[in-house]
C-alpha positions as CSV (number, residue, x, y, z in Angstrom):
1,M,72.8,39.4,147.9
2,T,76.5,39.3,148.5
3,I,77.5,36.7,145.8
4,K,75.5,38.3,143.1
5,K,77.0,41.7,143.9
6,I,80.5,40.4,143.8
7,F,80.0,38.8,140.3
8,S,78.3,42.0,139.2
9,G,81.2,44.2,140.3
10,I,79.2,45.8,143.1
11,L,81.4,46.0,146.3
12,D,79.3,47.9,148.7
13,E,78.8,47.9,152.6
14,E,76.8,44.7,152.5
15,V,79.8,42.8,150.9
16,H,82.2,44.5,153.3
17,S,80.1,43.5,156.4
18,D,79.8,40.0,155.2
19,F,83.6,39.7,154.8
20,L,84.6,41.2,158.1
21,K,84.5,37.7,159.8
22,F,87.3,36.4,157.4
23,G,91.0,36.8,157.8
24,K,93.7,35.8,155.3
25,G,93.6,32.3,153.9
26,E,91.5,29.9,151.8
27,F,87.9,29.2,152.9
28,K,86.3,26.3,151.1
29,D,82.7,25.6,150.7
30,K,81.2,28.9,151.5
31,Y,77.9,30.3,150.4
32,L,76.6,26.8,149.8
33,I,73.3,26.6,148.0
34,D,71.4,23.7,146.5
35,G,68.1,23.7,144.7
36,K,65.7,21.0,143.4
37,K,62.5,21.3,141.4
38,Q,59.8,19.1,143.0
39,A,56.4,19.3,141.1
40,D,55.2,22.8,141.3
41,K,57.7,24.1,144.0
42,W,61.4,24.5,144.5
43,V,63.2,23.1,147.6
44,I,66.4,25.2,148.3
45,K,68.9,24.6,151.0
46,T,71.8,26.9,151.9
47,G,74.6,27.6,154.3
48,P,74.3,30.1,157.0
49,E,75.6,33.0,154.9
50,F,72.1,33.2,153.3
51,A,70.1,33.5,156.4
52,N,69.6,37.2,156.8
53,Y,69.0,37.5,153.0
54,L,66.4,34.8,153.0
55,V,64.6,36.3,156.1
56,R,64.5,39.7,154.6
57,L,63.4,38.3,151.1
58,G,60.5,36.5,152.7
59,L,59.3,39.2,155.1
60,E,59.4,41.8,152.3
61,K,56.7,39.6,150.6
62,A,54.7,39.3,153.8
63,K,51.4,41.2,154.5
64,G,50.3,41.8,158.1
65,K,51.4,39.7,160.9
66,V,53.6,36.6,160.7
67,K,54.3,33.7,163.1
68,I,58.0,33.9,163.7
69,T,60.3,31.5,165.7
70,G,64.1,31.3,166.1
71,V,66.9,33.4,167.5
72,I,68.6,36.7,166.8
73,V,72.4,36.5,167.5
74,S,74.6,39.6,168.2
75,T,77.5,40.8,170.2
76,L,75.6,44.0,170.8
77,K,72.9,44.7,173.2
78,M,69.7,45.0,171.4
79,E,66.3,46.4,172.5
80,I,64.0,43.7,171.0
81,S,60.3,44.0,172.0
82,I,59.7,40.6,170.2
83,S,62.0,38.7,172.5
84,K,61.7,38.1,176.3
85,D,64.3,35.3,176.6
86,L,68.0,36.3,176.4
87,K,70.9,33.8,176.6
88,Q,74.6,34.9,176.8
89,F,77.9,33.2,176.5
90,M,81.4,34.5,175.8
91,G,80.0,37.9,174.7
92,I,77.5,36.4,172.3
93,K,73.9,37.3,173.0
94,Q,71.0,35.1,171.7
95,Y,67.5,36.5,171.7
96,K,64.8,33.8,171.5
97,V,61.8,34.7,169.3
98,D,58.5,32.9,169.3
99,T,55.7,35.4,168.5
100,E,53.4,36.7,166.0
101,V,54.5,40.1,164.7
102,E,54.2,42.5,161.9
103,A,56.8,41.8,159.2
104,S,57.9,45.4,159.2
105,T,58.9,45.2,162.9
106,V,61.5,42.6,162.1
107,L,62.7,44.4,158.9
108,D,63.2,47.5,160.9
109,L,65.4,45.6,163.3
110,M,67.4,44.2,160.5
111,K,68.0,47.7,159.2
112,Q,68.9,48.9,162.8
113,F,71.4,46.0,163.4
114,P,72.6,44.9,160.0
115,R,75.4,42.7,161.5
116,A,73.1,40.7,163.8
117,F,72.3,37.2,162.6
118,F,68.6,36.5,162.1
119,A,68.1,32.8,162.4
120,L,64.3,33.1,162.0
121,S,61.7,30.7,160.6
122,F,58.2,31.3,159.3
123,I,55.7,30.2,156.7
124,L,53.9,32.3,154.0
125,P,51.6,31.1,151.3
126,D,54.4,30.7,148.7
127,F,57.5,30.9,151.0
128,E,58.2,28.4,153.8
129,L,61.6,29.2,155.5
130,K,63.2,27.1,158.2
131,I,66.6,28.2,159.7
132,K,68.5,26.4,162.5
133,P,68.0,28.5,165.6
134,K,71.7,28.9,166.5
135,A,74.8,31.0,165.7
136,P,76.9,29.9,162.7
137,K,80.3,28.5,163.3
138,S,83.2,31.1,163.1
139,A,85.0,31.4,159.8
140,K,88.3,29.6,159.7
141,P,90.6,28.6,156.9
142,S,89.7,25.1,155.5
143,T,91.5,22.1,157.0
144,S,88.9,19.2,156.3
145,D,88.4,17.3,153.1
146,K,84.9,16.4,154.3
147,E,82.2,17.4,151.9
148,P,79.9,19.9,153.7
149,K,76.2,20.0,153.1
150,A,73.9,23.0,152.5
151,E,71.5,22.4,155.4
152,F,71.5,25.5,157.7
153,C,68.5,27.1,155.8
154,S,65.8,25.4,154.1
155,L,63.3,27.1,151.8
156,K,60.3,25.7,149.9
157,T,58.8,28.2,147.4
158,T,56.6,28.4,144.4
159,D,57.9,31.9,143.6
160,E,59.9,31.7,140.4
161,K,61.3,35.2,141.0
162,V,62.9,34.1,144.2
163,V,64.5,31.1,142.4
164,K,65.9,33.2,139.7
165,E,67.3,35.7,142.1
166,L,69.0,33.0,144.2
167,F,70.4,31.2,141.1
168,F,71.0,34.5,139.2
169,D,73.5,33.1,136.6
170,V,72.1,29.6,136.1
171,S,69.9,28.5,133.3
172,F,66.5,27.1,134.4
173,V,67.2,23.5,135.6
174,K,65.8,20.7,137.7
175,E,68.7,20.4,140.2
176,V,71.6,22.6,141.0
177,A,74.4,22.8,143.6
178,I,76.7,25.7,144.1
179,K,79.7,26.2,146.3
180,H,82.4,28.9,146.6
181,L,86.0,29.0,147.5
182,L,87.1,32.3,149.0
183,K,90.7,33.2,148.7
184,I,91.8,36.1,150.8
185,D,95.3,37.2,149.9
186,Q,95.6,40.6,151.6
187,I,94.1,42.6,154.4
188,V,94.0,46.2,153.2
189,Y,94.3,48.5,156.2
190,P,93.2,52.2,156.4
191,K,95.9,54.8,155.6
192,D,96.0,56.2,159.1
193,F,95.3,52.8,161.0
194,A,98.3,53.4,163.4
195,K,96.2,56.3,164.9
196,M,93.0,54.4,165.1
197,K,91.4,52.3,167.7
198,P,91.7,48.4,167.1
199,E,88.1,48.0,166.6
200,D,87.9,50.8,164.1
201,V,90.8,49.3,162.1
202,R,88.9,46.0,162.0
203,E,85.7,47.7,160.9
204,Q,87.4,49.7,158.1
205,S,89.9,47.2,156.8
206,K,89.1,45.5,153.5
207,R,89.6,41.9,152.3
208,K,91.3,41.4,148.9
209,G,91.2,38.3,146.9
210,V,89.4,36.0,144.5
211,I,86.1,34.1,144.9
212,V,85.7,30.9,142.9
213,R,82.2,29.8,142.1
214,Q,81.5,26.2,141.1
215,I,78.1,25.5,139.7
216,T,76.8,21.9,139.1
217,A,73.6,22.1,137.1
218,D,71.8,19.0,135.9
219,G,75.3,17.2,136.2
220,K,77.2,19.8,134.2
221,V,80.0,21.6,136.0
222,E,80.8,25.3,135.4
223,V,83.5,27.3,137.3
224,K,83.7,31.1,137.5
225,E,86.0,33.6,139.3
226,A,85.6,37.2,140.4
227,K,88.2,39.5,142.1
228,F,87.2,41.6,145.0
229,E,88.3,44.2,147.5
230,A,85.6,44.8,150.0
């Protein structure tokens, strides 16, 4: 998970891929995630940045076939046997999914196309995931003071391991809300970027800055920061 990796000092390809969509500037209210304990289960809501992670997390728990609905969004042409409906607009492809399929089939697709957006919903015995079947909005510097809501993805689970992974640095609580401020001060280009194709420069350039993590757990606020170059 990107946020956990950054605060653990792990700046790998997953983090780099996640940050490619950002330019220089300040990006408020990113990686939103709220959690609330209800009886024997947790209700967790997040922004779109968690979609692929949650889909992968659930399907890795699944056994056999799973009924899956939603869309897979990509700029690339994908050979997808689980989709027979393709919509295209401005270079963005949306593959509609509504089928019963082996979990491993989708996991293999996620490995093959790690930068595609998997907005998929499914229900397992202890993991009910609903994601809005659409592409997320493009990443732009913040201009609005309106308080956003974590509502793109919704998860109901009784699996405490999942909860502890998502709220990796939060003591066990009944209600928690987390948001992040992403400050990108510099784009670090490859040394020989002048000789490279523009698309290769974009792919290999790194973002350098600070991420500010604000945790509100049972009414108590805690703020943490971590530097990154990824």
